[in-house]
N, C-alpha and C positions, 0 to 999 in steps of 0.2 A: 865405782864403788864395788868392793870385794863382796863375795858371798857372805863372809863373816860379818861385814858391816851391814849388809842387808838384813841379816838375822837380828842383829842388835837394834837396828832401826825399828823392826817389827816389834821386838820385845819392849823397847822404850815406849811404844804406843799402847801397850797393854794397860788397861785401867784397873787399879786395885779397888775392889768394891767395899772393903772395910778397913778400919784403922789397923786391925790385926794383920791383914795382908800387906798394908803399907809398911808396917814395922818389920815383917818378915823379909820383904824385898830390900828395905833399907839396911837391915842387918847383914844380909848377904853381900850387898854392895860395899858396906863398910869393912867387914872383916876380911874380904878378899882384895881390898885395895892395897897395892904394894907400896906402903909408906912406913917410915919409922914410927915407933910407938909414941915418941915424944914430939912428933911433927905438929906444927901449928896448922899445916895443911891437913884437912880432914878427909879429902877425897881428891883424886886426880885422874884425868882421862884426856884423850885427844878429841873426844866428841862433845861438842856443845850441847847436843840433845841429851846425852847421858848425864852430863853435869847438871843440866837443868832438872832432869828427872830426879836426881839424887837430892838436889837442893829443895825441891818442892816436897818430896816425901819427908825429909828430915824436918822441914818447917812445920808440916802438918802434924807429925807425931810428937814433936818436942815443944812446939809453940815458940821456938826461937827463930831468929832470922839466920838463914844460911846463904852466904853471898857466893855468886859465881864470878870468878876472875878470869877473863879471857885476855891473853897477851895481845898487844897491838901488832907486834911483829911475830908472825908464826912461821918464819922460814926455816929456822933450825929445829932439830928434834926436841931440844930442851924448851924452846919457845912454843912448841905445839901443845905443851901440857896446860890444860885448863884445870884450875884448882877450885875447890870449894872450902870456904872458911866460915867461922861463926864467932862473933864476939862473946857469946855465952859459953862456947866450948873452945878455950884457948889452946888445947892440945888434944891429940888423939887419945891419950891416956884417959882424959876426962870423958871423951866421947865413948870410949870402950866401957867405962864404968856405967854409963847410961844403959848399955846392953848387958850388964851383969858381970863384967870382967874386972878382975882385981889388978892393981898396978904391979904386983909381984909375980905375975905369970911370965915365965921365961919364954914359953912358946904357946901361941894361941891355940885353943881348942874351940870347937863349935859349942856354944852354951845352949843346950837344948831347953833350958828353962825359959828361953824366949819364945818357944813354940807352944801353942795351945794344944795341937794334935798333929798327926801326920799330914793333915790337910794344909799345914803351914809349909811343907816341903817344896811344893812347886814355886811359890812366891820367893822363898829363900834361894832356890836354885836359879831362878830368873835373875835375882839380884847378883848372885855370884858370877853368873855368865856375863852380865852387863859389865861388871867390874873388871874381870880378868879372864874371859873365856874366848875361845876361838873355834871355828869350824871350817874345814877345808871345803872348797868348791867340789860338789859331788861329781862334776865332769872329770875331775882329776883323781880324787881319792875319797875314801870315807874316813874321816878323823875329826873327832870333837874333843876338846880338852878344856879343863879348868886349871889355871895356874895359881899356885899358892906359895907365899913366901915362907910358910912354916910346914914342916913335915907332919906334925901332929894334926894340923888343920887339914892337910891333904888326906890323911888317913880317915879322919872323921867324915870328910865329905864323901870319900869312897864308900864307907860303911852306910852312910845315909842313903846314897843312891841305890846301893844294893838292897836296902830294906824296902824300897818301893816296889810293890808286887806287880803293878801294871807295866813296869819297865822290864823286869826279868833280865837284868844285865849285871855283869861283874866287872867294874872298872879296874884298870891297872894303873900303877903309879911308877913314874920314873923321875930321876933327878936330872935336871937340865940347867947347867950353868948357875947352880945355887938355888934354883927354884924347883918346886915339886909339882909335877904334872899329873893330874888325874885325867885319864883319857879313855875314850871308846873308839873302836875301829869297826864295829858292826853297823851296817847301814840301817837295819831295822831298829836297833837300839838307839841310834842317833836320832832317827826320825820320831821314834816314840818319845824320847826325852824332850825334843823340841816341841812336840805337840803338847806334852804335859806342862811345859813352862810358858806356853802361849804363842809359840811361833809356828802356827799351823800351816801357813802358806809356805814357809821355808821347808817344813817337813814334807809338804806335798811335792816340792821341787826335787827333793832327794828321792822320793818314791818314784816320781816320773822318770828321773834320770836313770834309776836302777832298771826300770822297765825298758827304757830305750837301749841301755847297754845289753840287756838280755836279748832283745830283738836283733841288735847288731851282731851279737855273738852267734845267734842262731843262723842268721843270713850268711855270715862269713863262713861258718862251718859247712853250710849247704853249698856255697859257692866253691869252697875248697874241695868238698867231696865230689861235686860235679866236674870240677877241673881235673881232679885225679882220675875220675872215671873216663873223661874224654881223652886224657893222655894215654890211659891204658888201652882204650879202644883204638886210638890212632896207631899206637905201636903194634898192636895185634893185627890191625888191618894192613899195615906196611909189610909185616912178615908174610901175611897171606897173599898179598899182591906179588911179592918176590917169588913165592912158591908157584903161583899161577903162571907168572912170566917164564919161570924155568921150564915148566911143563910145556908151555906154548912153544918155546924155542927148540926144545929137544924132541918133543913127540907130537906137538900140536894138541890144542884143546879138544879136537874132535876125537882124540883117543880116549877121553874120559867117558865113563858111563853117563847116561843121560842125566841122572839126578845130580852128579857132580858137575857136569858141564853147565847145566842151568845155573847152579849156584856160583860157579866160577865167573860166568858172564855177569851175573848180578853184582858180584863183589867188585869187578873191574869198573862197572858202570856206577857203583855207589860206594866209593871208598870210605866215606865218613859214616855210613849206616852201621847200627849195632846189629848183633846177631838176631835179636828179636825182630828188628825191622826187616832184615833180609828174609827171615822166615815168613813174614806177612806178605812179602812180594812174590813168593813162590806160588806155583799153581800145581796142586792145591797147597795152601799155606801149611807150614809145619811149625812146631814149637822151637824155642831157642835151643833146647838141648838137642833136638833133631838137627838143626843147622850146625851146631857145634860138632856133632858126630861126623857130619859130612866134611866140615872144614878139616877135621883131624885126618880124615882119609886123604884129602887133597895134599895136606902137609906131608903125610907119610909117603905118598907117591913121589912128591918132589924130592924128599930125602933119599929115596931109592935111586933117583937119577944122579945123585952125588952133588 
């Protein structure tokens, strides 16, 4: 099961507490179902659970029977479509009239007369997402979208989402193969929206994955930094060892002043140690800058030897 399917499974299990919430969710599911206006099919989905949710909601708010039709052979893409029909609503036009739409509408809009207040928005958005929404697995990317068959419907949905103060998001709209996509790319906005419409556990997964990514990035940066520092130390140590070896072969290390001689011996014996660590080994110990000064003198002496 994909992450998007998990989200829809969680949303399908959300219980509407009032008839008003049922109508809001059913309206969202109806208006975002990608079907022709004159279809006898009132709702279509690949999920038996979502089809049953729609059937139950519509039966409760209309008092009519809504039948779920599951194909016996669901191997092909067409056969996977589970449809909902009703003898009392022989076409989608008649069903849309139930929600206050007229048959002469060329392009559907959201009919806000169906909403009692802004408190209706979460249930409506839950229905819209169940009908034609998708969300990407947060391990791969952050992307949530609603798909609409009508441009005006997509614009209305975008405005509605933008009005919700607790979300503080501004959705974008694109055209994809004849459909209009209202989408969010911000992880915080996506998790807030999922929480709002009832998918709290899915929202928590997104938050947890974001935290894990942040920790991984911090660890990777630290490892890369430590690796770079180790490589830098190794290269510097190699140059110092070559300089010391040159002095040893041409003049002997005994020719060095005592402070430089002690440091040269320590460097040969501890090629992987940092300057700070070498300073702590000296007697008496000295600072990193003190070690660096002595190293520079050794390098200069080696340079003088050609």
